[in-house]
VMD Tcl script that builds the backbone (N, CA, C; Angstrom):
set m [mol new atoms 294]
animate dup $m
set s [atomselect $m all]
$s set {name element resname resid chain x y z} {
  {N N MET 1 A 6.931 -106.033 -59.992}
  {CA C MET 1 A 8.021 -106.152 -58.767}
  {C C MET 1 A 7.448 -106.456 -57.740}
  {N N ASP 2 A 8.136 -107.577 -57.309}
  {CA C ASP 2 A 7.929 -108.467 -56.189}
  {C C ASP 2 A 8.183 -107.535 -54.706}
  {N N HIS 3 A 7.450 -107.216 -54.246}
  {CA C HIS 3 A 7.899 -106.270 -52.883}
  {C C HIS 3 A 8.038 -107.237 -51.623}
  {N N SER 4 A 7.706 -108.544 -51.613}
  {CA C SER 4 A 7.412 -109.469 -50.291}
  {C C SER 4 A 8.887 -109.235 -49.905}
  {N N ASN 5 A 10.470 -109.326 -50.967}
  {CA C ASN 5 A 11.566 -109.398 -50.076}
  {C C ASN 5 A 11.936 -108.238 -49.316}
  {N N HIS 6 A 11.704 -106.937 -49.967}
  {CA C HIS 6 A 11.729 -105.840 -49.805}
  {C C HIS 6 A 11.842 -105.489 -48.261}
  {N N VAL 7 A 12.892 -104.700 -47.732}
  {CA C VAL 7 A 13.053 -104.657 -46.141}
  {C C VAL 7 A 12.191 -103.334 -45.804}
  {N N ARG 8 A 10.925 -103.260 -44.968}
  {CA C ARG 8 A 10.721 -101.902 -44.518}
  {C C ARG 8 A 11.219 -101.503 -43.915}
  {N N LEU 9 A 10.715 -99.753 -44.360}
  {CA C LEU 9 A 11.720 -98.943 -43.361}
  {C C LEU 9 A 11.318 -98.406 -41.953}
  {N N GLN 10 A 12.028 -98.415 -40.921}
  {CA C GLN 10 A 11.754 -98.406 -39.523}
  {C C GLN 10 A 11.202 -96.827 -39.595}
  {N N ALA 11 A 10.185 -96.419 -38.346}
  {CA C ALA 11 A 9.812 -95.323 -38.089}
  {C C ALA 11 A 10.777 -94.288 -38.109}
  {N N ASP 12 A 12.010 -94.537 -37.495}
  {CA C ASP 12 A 13.170 -93.437 -37.458}
  {C C ASP 12 A 13.906 -93.170 -38.726}
  {N N GLU 13 A 13.510 -93.914 -39.820}
  {CA C GLU 13 A 14.098 -94.018 -41.082}
  {C C GLU 13 A 13.114 -93.047 -42.006}
  {N N LEU 14 A 11.822 -92.823 -41.198}
  {CA C LEU 14 A 11.155 -91.826 -42.459}
  {C C LEU 14 A 11.359 -90.548 -42.251}
  {N N THR 15 A 12.350 -90.275 -43.111}
  {CA C THR 15 A 12.908 -88.820 -42.967}
  {C C THR 15 A 12.700 -88.140 -44.340}
  {N N GLN 16 A 13.029 -86.902 -44.562}
  {CA C GLN 16 A 12.936 -86.269 -45.770}
  {C C GLN 16 A 14.266 -86.684 -46.360}
  {N N ASN 17 A 15.369 -87.170 -46.106}
  {CA C ASN 17 A 16.306 -87.334 -46.768}
  {C C ASN 17 A 16.104 -88.884 -47.357}
  {N N ASN 18 A 15.717 -89.471 -46.715}
  {CA C ASN 18 A 15.459 -91.236 -46.811}
  {C C ASN 18 A 14.033 -90.900 -48.120}
  {N N LEU 19 A 12.928 -90.445 -47.956}
  {CA C LEU 19 A 12.030 -90.332 -48.616}
  {C C LEU 19 A 11.933 -89.463 -49.934}
  {N N GLU 20 A 12.292 -88.379 -49.859}
  {CA C GLU 20 A 12.730 -87.517 -51.336}
  {C C GLU 20 A 13.112 -88.138 -52.349}
  {N N GLY 21 A 11.798 -88.163 -53.264}
  {CA C GLY 21 A 12.540 -88.777 -54.947}
  {C C GLY 21 A 11.855 -90.160 -54.804}
  {N N ALA 22 A 11.282 -90.542 -53.782}
  {CA C ALA 22 A 11.065 -92.232 -53.639}
  {C C ALA 22 A 9.807 -92.218 -54.536}
  {N N THR 23 A 9.620 -93.620 -55.520}
  {CA C THR 23 A 8.867 -93.584 -56.219}
  {C C THR 23 A 7.376 -94.125 -55.349}
  {N N ILE 24 A 6.279 -93.898 -55.978}
  {CA C ILE 24 A 5.375 -94.649 -55.233}
  {C C ILE 24 A 4.604 -95.325 -56.035}
  {N N TYR 25 A 4.272 -97.114 -55.936}
  {CA C TYR 25 A 3.461 -98.066 -56.394}
  {C C TYR 25 A 2.186 -97.916 -56.012}
  {N N GLY 26 A 1.259 -98.021 -57.135}
  {CA C GLY 26 A -0.397 -98.507 -56.913}
  {C C GLY 26 A -0.625 -100.067 -56.817}
  {N N PRO 27 A -1.895 -100.359 -56.527}
  {CA C PRO 27 A -2.374 -101.768 -56.071}
  {C C PRO 27 A -1.885 -102.678 -57.261}
  {N N GLY 28 A -1.818 -102.135 -58.264}
  {CA C GLY 28 A -1.103 -102.576 -59.542}
  {C C GLY 28 A -0.006 -102.709 -59.913}
  {N N ASP 29 A 0.810 -102.190 -59.106}
  {CA C ASP 29 A 2.324 -102.145 -59.200}
  {C C ASP 29 A 2.583 -100.990 -60.003}
  {N N GLU 30 A 1.961 -99.878 -60.820}
  {CA C GLU 30 A 1.907 -99.126 -61.589}
  {C C GLU 30 A 2.806 -97.956 -60.673}
  {N N LYS 31 A 3.403 -97.261 -61.457}
  {CA C LYS 31 A 4.078 -95.986 -60.921}
  {C C LYS 31 A 3.058 -95.132 -60.900}
  {N N ILE 32 A 2.674 -94.361 -59.388}
  {CA C ILE 32 A 1.465 -93.591 -59.487}
  {C C ILE 32 A 2.047 -92.098 -59.090}
  {N N GLY 33 A 3.306 -92.086 -58.760}
  {CA C GLY 33 A 3.698 -90.582 -58.265}
  {C C GLY 33 A 5.408 -91.048 -57.706}
  {N N GLN 34 A 5.577 -89.766 -57.010}
  {CA C GLN 34 A 6.671 -89.472 -56.667}
  {C C GLN 34 A 6.799 -88.499 -55.319}
  {N N VAL 35 A 7.323 -88.620 -54.133}
  {CA C VAL 35 A 7.686 -88.217 -53.147}
  {C C VAL 35 A 8.512 -86.922 -53.636}
  {N N SER 36 A 7.780 -85.590 -53.100}
  {CA C SER 36 A 8.053 -84.005 -53.399}
  {C C SER 36 A 8.578 -84.085 -51.979}
  {N N HIS 37 A 8.059 -83.811 -51.014}
  {CA C HIS 37 A 8.667 -83.740 -49.689}
  {C C HIS 37 A 8.144 -84.239 -48.405}
  {N N LEU 38 A 8.022 -83.573 -47.204}
  {CA C LEU 38 A 7.470 -84.380 -46.073}
  {C C LEU 38 A 6.886 -83.062 -45.179}
  {N N HIS 39 A 6.090 -83.105 -44.420}
  {CA C HIS 39 A 5.418 -82.311 -43.308}
  {C C HIS 39 A 5.358 -82.976 -42.183}
  {N N GLY 40 A 6.234 -82.615 -41.233}
  {CA C GLY 40 A 5.707 -83.133 -39.873}
  {C C GLY 40 A 7.179 -84.452 -39.614}
  {N N ALA 41 A 6.906 -85.234 -39.100}
  {CA C ALA 41 A 7.578 -86.356 -38.495}
  {C C ALA 41 A 7.287 -87.770 -38.178}
  {N N GLY 42 A 7.730 -88.811 -38.315}
  {CA C GLY 42 A 7.215 -90.063 -37.739}
  {C C GLY 42 A 5.506 -90.398 -38.082}
  {N N SER 43 A 4.944 -91.077 -37.251}
  {CA C SER 43 A 3.663 -91.572 -37.875}
  {C C SER 43 A 2.487 -90.454 -38.069}
  {N N ASP 44 A 2.908 -89.217 -37.775}
  {CA C ASP 44 A 2.028 -88.215 -37.724}
  {C C ASP 44 A 2.231 -87.328 -38.988}
  {N N ALA 45 A 3.535 -87.677 -39.762}
  {CA C ALA 45 A 3.856 -86.782 -40.754}
  {C C ALA 45 A 2.878 -87.125 -42.011}
  {N N GLN 46 A 3.004 -85.886 -43.082}
  {CA C GLN 46 A 2.089 -86.041 -44.516}
  {C C GLN 46 A 3.140 -86.197 -45.240}
  {N N VAL 47 A 2.982 -86.726 -46.118}
  {CA C VAL 47 A 3.772 -87.180 -47.264}
  {C C VAL 47 A 2.947 -86.254 -48.627}
  {N N VAL 48 A 3.971 -85.367 -48.962}
  {CA C VAL 48 A 3.239 -84.790 -50.522}
  {C C VAL 48 A 3.645 -85.282 -51.629}
  {N N VAL 49 A 3.182 -86.157 -52.514}
  {CA C VAL 49 A 3.459 -86.702 -53.599}
  {C C VAL 49 A 2.870 -85.887 -54.745}
  {N N ASP 50 A 4.258 -86.070 -55.988}
  {CA C ASP 50 A 3.347 -85.464 -57.340}
  {C C ASP 50 A 3.119 -86.684 -58.189}
  {N N VAL 51 A 1.932 -86.298 -58.267}
  {CA C VAL 51 A 0.985 -87.261 -59.479}
  {C C VAL 51 A 0.783 -86.786 -60.499}
  {N N GLY 52 A 0.889 -87.824 -61.765}
  {CA C GLY 52 A 0.829 -87.295 -62.859}
  {C C GLY 52 A 2.139 -86.217 -63.619}
  {N N GLY 53 A 1.787 -85.589 -64.576}
  {CA C GLY 53 A 2.784 -84.640 -65.447}
  {C C GLY 53 A 3.953 -85.971 -65.686}
  {N N PHE 54 A 4.791 -85.158 -66.727}
  {CA C PHE 54 A 5.828 -85.781 -67.237}
  {C C PHE 54 A 7.107 -85.179 -66.945}
  {N N LEU 55 A 8.038 -85.679 -66.316}
  {CA C LEU 55 A 9.611 -85.687 -65.859}
  {C C LEU 55 A 9.527 -84.498 -64.892}
  {N N GLY 56 A 8.434 -84.393 -64.237}
  {CA C GLY 56 A 8.159 -83.573 -63.149}
  {C C GLY 56 A 7.417 -82.187 -63.667}
  {N N ILE 57 A 7.105 -82.304 -64.892}
  {CA C ILE 57 A 6.363 -80.922 -65.270}
  {C C ILE 57 A 4.846 -81.409 -65.563}
  {N N GLY 58 A 4.224 -80.379 -64.851}
  {CA C GLY 58 A 2.553 -80.471 -64.558}
  {C C GLY 58 A 2.128 -81.407 -63.766}
  {N N ALA 59 A 2.866 -81.982 -62.970}
  {CA C ALA 59 A 2.663 -82.815 -61.835}
  {C C ALA 59 A 1.606 -81.735 -60.585}
  {N N LYS 60 A 0.878 -82.822 -60.162}
  {CA C LYS 60 A -0.183 -82.472 -59.255}
  {C C LYS 60 A 0.218 -82.470 -57.907}
  {N N PRO 61 A 0.642 -81.694 -56.893}
  {CA C PRO 61 A 0.967 -82.252 -55.500}
  {C C PRO 61 A -0.141 -82.543 -54.674}
  {N N VAL 62 A -0.163 -83.838 -53.812}
  {CA C VAL 62 A -1.097 -84.025 -52.840}
  {C C VAL 62 A -0.606 -84.376 -51.458}
  {N N GLY 63 A -1.330 -84.238 -50.807}
  {CA C GLY 63 A -0.514 -84.565 -49.281}
  {C C GLY 63 A -1.375 -86.013 -48.896}
  {N N ILE 64 A -0.354 -86.953 -48.420}
  {CA C ILE 64 A -1.294 -87.862 -47.970}
  {C C ILE 64 A -0.792 -88.413 -46.772}
  {N N PRO 65 A -1.493 -89.306 -45.628}
  {CA C PRO 65 A -0.991 -89.441 -44.351}
  {C C PRO 65 A 0.061 -90.668 -44.860}
  {N N ILE 66 A 1.490 -90.481 -43.760}
  {CA C ILE 66 A 2.504 -91.461 -44.138}
  {C C ILE 66 A 2.024 -92.741 -43.874}
  {N N SER 67 A 0.854 -92.902 -43.093}
  {CA C SER 67 A 0.296 -94.407 -42.752}
  {C C SER 67 A 0.057 -94.936 -43.802}
  {N N ARG 68 A -0.543 -94.332 -44.987}
  {CA C ARG 68 A -1.216 -94.776 -46.381}
  {C C ARG 68 A -0.356 -95.310 -46.985}
  {N N LEU 69 A 1.131 -95.292 -46.848}
  {CA C LEU 69 A 2.037 -95.561 -47.640}
  {C C LEU 69 A 2.982 -96.489 -46.887}
  {N N ASP 70 A 3.605 -97.582 -47.653}
  {CA C ASP 70 A 4.310 -98.751 -46.972}
  {C C ASP 70 A 5.705 -98.347 -47.385}
  {N N PHE 71 A 6.647 -97.770 -46.815}
  {CA C PHE 71 A 8.097 -97.447 -47.591}
  {C C PHE 71 A 9.053 -98.461 -47.133}
  {N N MET 72 A 9.654 -98.843 -48.414}
  {CA C MET 72 A 10.925 -100.325 -48.054}
  {C C MET 72 A 12.060 -99.818 -49.197}
  {N N ARG 73 A 13.159 -100.679 -48.906}
  {CA C ARG 73 A 14.278 -100.931 -49.736}
  {C C ARG 73 A 14.466 -101.837 -50.673}
  {N N ASP 74 A 14.421 -101.714 -51.806}
  {CA C ASP 74 A 14.816 -103.031 -52.803}
  {C C ASP 74 A 16.021 -103.425 -52.564}
  {N N GLU 75 A 16.295 -104.652 -53.515}
  {CA C GLU 75 A 17.820 -105.063 -53.506}
  {C C GLU 75 A 18.765 -104.176 -53.619}
  {N N ALA 76 A 18.615 -103.008 -54.380}
  {CA C ALA 76 A 19.268 -101.981 -54.646}
  {C C ALA 76 A 19.654 -101.121 -53.681}
  {N N HIS 77 A 18.939 -101.490 -52.692}
  {CA C HIS 77 A 18.842 -100.017 -51.531}
  {C C HIS 77 A 17.853 -98.858 -51.959}
  {N N THR 78 A 17.303 -98.743 -53.001}
  {CA C THR 78 A 16.604 -97.706 -53.155}
  {C C THR 78 A 15.117 -97.963 -52.709}
  {N N VAL 79 A 14.988 -96.373 -52.050}
  {CA C VAL 79 A 13.682 -96.616 -51.323}
  {C C VAL 79 A 12.477 -96.326 -52.246}
  {N N HIS 80 A 11.083 -96.863 -51.980}
  {CA C HIS 80 A 10.176 -96.675 -52.882}
  {C C HIS 80 A 9.014 -97.021 -51.597}
  {N N ALA 81 A 7.615 -96.615 -52.244}
  {CA C ALA 81 A 6.589 -97.239 -51.553}
  {C C ALA 81 A 5.396 -97.850 -51.969}
  {N N VAL 82 A 4.484 -98.482 -51.425}
  {CA C VAL 82 A 3.306 -99.029 -52.294}
  {C C VAL 82 A 2.120 -98.758 -51.208}
  {N N THR 83 A 1.330 -98.473 -52.426}
  {CA C THR 83 A -0.217 -97.855 -51.516}
  {C C THR 83 A -1.072 -98.797 -52.067}
  {N N THR 84 A -2.480 -98.504 -51.443}
  {CA C THR 84 A -3.932 -99.271 -52.095}
  {C C THR 84 A -4.305 -98.200 -52.820}
  {N N TRP 85 A -3.982 -96.978 -53.056}
  {CA C TRP 85 A -4.455 -95.819 -53.469}
  {C C TRP 85 A -4.268 -96.062 -55.101}
  {N N THR 86 A -5.068 -95.584 -56.245}
  {CA C THR 86 A -4.594 -95.412 -57.607}
  {C C THR 86 A -4.108 -93.978 -57.781}
  {N N LYS 87 A -3.874 -94.088 -58.949}
  {CA C LYS 87 A -3.229 -92.810 -59.715}
  {C C LYS 87 A -4.435 -91.678 -59.620}
  {N N ASP 88 A -5.615 -92.227 -60.018}
  {CA C ASP 88 A -6.953 -91.413 -60.315}
  {C C ASP 88 A -7.352 -90.762 -58.993}
  {N N GLU 89 A -7.214 -91.596 -57.795}
  {CA C GLU 89 A -7.697 -91.158 -56.787}
  {C C GLU 89 A -6.841 -90.433 -55.863}
  {N N LEU 90 A -5.490 -90.674 -56.443}
  {CA C LEU 90 A -4.699 -89.421 -55.777}
  {C C LEU 90 A -4.956 -88.150 -56.603}
  {N N LYS 91 A -4.945 -88.584 -57.661}
  {CA C LYS 91 A -5.198 -86.930 -58.670}
  {C C LYS 91 A -6.586 -86.392 -58.114}
  {N N ALA 92 A -7.486 -86.949 -57.784}
  {CA C ALA 92 A -8.936 -86.475 -57.424}
  {C C ALA 92 A -8.485 -85.878 -55.716}
  {N N LEU 93 A -7.616 -85.837 -55.255}
  {CA C LEU 93 A -7.568 -85.106 -53.963}
  {C C LEU 93 A -7.269 -83.634 -54.163}
  {N N PRO 94 A -7.503 -82.798 -53.285}
  {CA C PRO 94 A -7.399 -81.200 -53.379}
  {C C PRO 94 A -5.545 -81.333 -53.569}
  {N N GLU 95 A -5.352 -80.468 -54.532}
  {CA C GLU 95 A -4.161 -79.848 -54.485}
  {C C GLU 95 A -3.424 -79.307 -53.595}
  {N N HIS 96 A -2.287 -79.851 -52.946}
  {CA C HIS 96 A -1.176 -79.473 -51.790}
  {C C HIS 96 A -0.734 -78.229 -51.783}
  {N N GLN 97 A -1.142 -77.273 -51.125}
  {CA C GLN 97 A -0.674 -75.711 -50.796}
  {C C GLN 97 A 0.741 -75.495 -50.268}
  {N N HIS 98 A 1.726 -75.193 -50.686}
  {CA C HIS 98 A 2.879 -75.412 -49.950}
  {C C HIS 98 A 2.880 -73.999 -48.910}
}
mol reanalyze $m
mol bondsrecalc $m
mol representation Tube
mol addrep $m
């Protein structure tokens, strides 16, 4: 997927309602996770991403700083994010405790 034409979200758009369920793409443009929820707001927020599993079963939730994700909307206005982290790097992070 070519993300170059996708519109980056503004800081005030980085909300639970906009980001929940967003697909996260890794450096090779592969799907590496999905946003579960947010903690905090704005540039200090932490995004909880479900990594691995199948259809939400067996996924590991990990928390990462929102600044490590580039959130945008595609041509269909679907919110997603890209990151330089790989799926294996995210899986290696400690499990997020609710």
